[in-house]
C-alpha positions in Angstrom: 149.9 65.8 -43.4 149.3 63.7 -40.5 151.8 61.2 -42.0 154.8 64.4 -42.4 153.1 65.3 -38.3 154.6 62.0 -37.0 157.5 61.1 -39.4 159.9 60.7 -36.5 157.6 58.4 -34.7 156.9 56.6 -38.2 160.5 56.2 -38.9 161.6 54.7 -35.3 159.4 52.4 -37.0 161.1 52.1 -40.2 164.1 51.9 -38.6 162.5 48.6 -36.5 160.9 47.4 -39.5 164.7 47.0 -40.6 166.3 45.8 -37.8 163.5 42.8 -38.1 164.6 42.3 -42.0 168.1 42.0 -41.6 167.9 39.5 -38.5 165.9 37.7 -41.4 169.1 37.8 -43.6 171.2 36.7 -40.2 169.0 34.0 -39.4 169.7 32.5 -43.3 172.8 33.3 -43.7 173.8 32.0 -40.2 172.3 28.8 -41.7 169.3 28.8 -38.1 167.0 26.1 -38.5 163.6 26.4 -39.8 161.8 27.6 -36.2 164.3 30.6 -35.6 163.6 31.6 -39.0 160.2 31.8 -39.4 160.0 33.4 -35.4 162.6 36.1 -37.1 160.0 36.2 -40.3 156.9 36.4 -38.0 158.6 39.4 -35.9 159.4 41.3 -39.4 155.2 41.2 -40.9 154.4 42.3 -36.9 157.0 45.6 -37.1 155.3 46.0 -40.4 151.6 45.3 -39.2 152.2 47.8 -36.7 153.6 50.2 -38.8 150.5 49.8 -41.3 148.9 49.8 -38.2 149.8 53.1 -37.0 149.3 55.5 -40.4 145.8 54.0 -40.7 144.5 54.9 -37.4 146.1 58.1 -38.2 144.3 58.4 -41.3 141.0 57.0 -39.6 141.8 59.7 -36.6 142.8 63.1 -39.2 140.0 62.3 -42.1 137.3 60.4 -40.9 136.7 60.6 -37.4 137.2 64.8 -37.4 134.2 66.9 -36.9 136.0 69.5 -39.3 136.3 67.1 -42.0 133.5 68.0 -44.4 131.0 65.3 -45.4 132.0 64.9 -49.0 135.5 64.7 -48.2 135.1 62.3 -45.3 133.2 59.8 -48.2 136.6 60.6 -50.2 138.8 59.2 -47.2 136.6 56.9 -46.5 136.6 55.5 -50.4 140.3 56.0 -50.0 141.0 53.8 -47.4 139.3 51.1 -48.1 141.7 51.1 -51.3 144.0 50.8 -48.8 143.1 48.0 -46.7 141.8 46.5 -49.7 145.6 46.5 -51.5 147.3 45.4 -47.9 145.0 42.8 -47.2 144.3 41.4 -50.3 
């Protein structure tokens, strides 16, 4: 639910990611040097990482940190988070 609640903020981040990826494409199409291409790739990776961090942090705060969430639901959310982190970092 927190993803829906923060949809505008997340969509703005997705648009930044799109802009960064388009910059990588432009750098390649314009035959920019290796350093410039790598720099744009790093920026795109940073934008993706920032988007993932935003969603993951909201997940932690909403599903693991909230006292109103029952222990069994928190345990399930922790397991889900561990699986997500394995995919993201693996």
